[in-house]
N, C-alpha and C positions, 0 to 999 in steps of 0.2 A: 031593236034595231036604232035607234035616235042615237040611243047613248054610246053603242059603238060606235059608230059615225063622228059623235065626239070627241070619241075616245083618239080614232084617226086622224081627225082633226087638228089634238092638239096637240099629238104625238110629230105628224106636221110641220108644224108650226116653231115647234121648238128645235127640232133639224131646221130649220131654216136659218134660226137665229142664230144656233149652235156655228152652223159652216158659216156663217158671217162672221161672228165675233171672231174664228180661227184664222181664216182666210182673207179677210178684207183691213186688217187691222194695222199690216206689217207695213204697207207700204204711208210714205207721208205725200204732205201737200206735191205736187208735182208746179214747179216753176220754170221749166222749157222744156221744150223735143224736139230734137229733129233729126229727119229721114234722109237719108242719104239713099240716091240708089244708082250703082255706074258711076259714081265718084260728084252726084250731081244732088244739089240739097233738094229732095224732092218735095218735103212738105215740112212744116214747121210751125210749133204753138208756144204760146210764151212770150215772156221777155228774156230773148237773148243780150248778153252782153257785145255789143258788135266787136271788138275784136276776138274775143272767141270768137262769135260766127265766122269772121273774117279767115283766123290758122283754123278751124275746123275744115273750113272749106278748099282750102289749101291743100291742106294735108287728105281729104277725097279725091280730092279733085288726080293728086300727083300718086296715087295708092291705089286708084278707082274702088272705093271703098263699097259697100251695101251693109248697112247699119242702122243703128238708134245710138242715139246719143239725147241722155235724158236727165235732169238733175231735178231731184226731190228733195226738199224741206221737212225735217224733224224737229230734230232736237240742233242740228246743224246741215249743211247742205252734204248730198249725197251725190256723187256723179255717177252716171250708169251706161255703161259701154258693153254695146249685145256682144254676145259669146260668142262668134263668129269673126271676131277682132283679135286678132295678134296679139300676145300680150308687150309688145315694144312698140305696137301701133298706140294699142292702150293708154303706155303710160306718153305717149308724144302727147296725147289728148290732155290728159290729166294734168301734164306741164305745162299748157295754155291754158288751164280754165282760172278764170280769177278765183279762187277762193278770199282771198284778201276783201272783193268787192259784195259777198254775202254776210260773213263775218261782221259787220262793223256792231254794235252795239250801240244799240239808239236809247236816247235820252229820254226821260219817262217825267214831262214836264208838269207832270197833273199834280203830282207830290211835290215839287218845287214851293217853296214859300216866298213870294215876292213883296 
């Protein structure tokens, strides 16, 4: 009876680990997230560039958007906009996003000799 319990426990642990590896590894580090409801910024988290936040508020207010805008950093920064937003509005949001703000290469001073 104990052997059967250990086998079931082992299989369950294996399935949980496999699930975590398959489904949780695809997302990067969240830089920021903004939630709009009926054109107003409902809640936000992370450090959002001021100009981008201002422009998104203007677009959301004008279009009465209800959506989520999220930036993730894995190798580079990726901007995600909710699927309920049309392609033209998504492109407008991407056009005002400051990708160059995040693409700056930081110099590693630890390896400099001096």
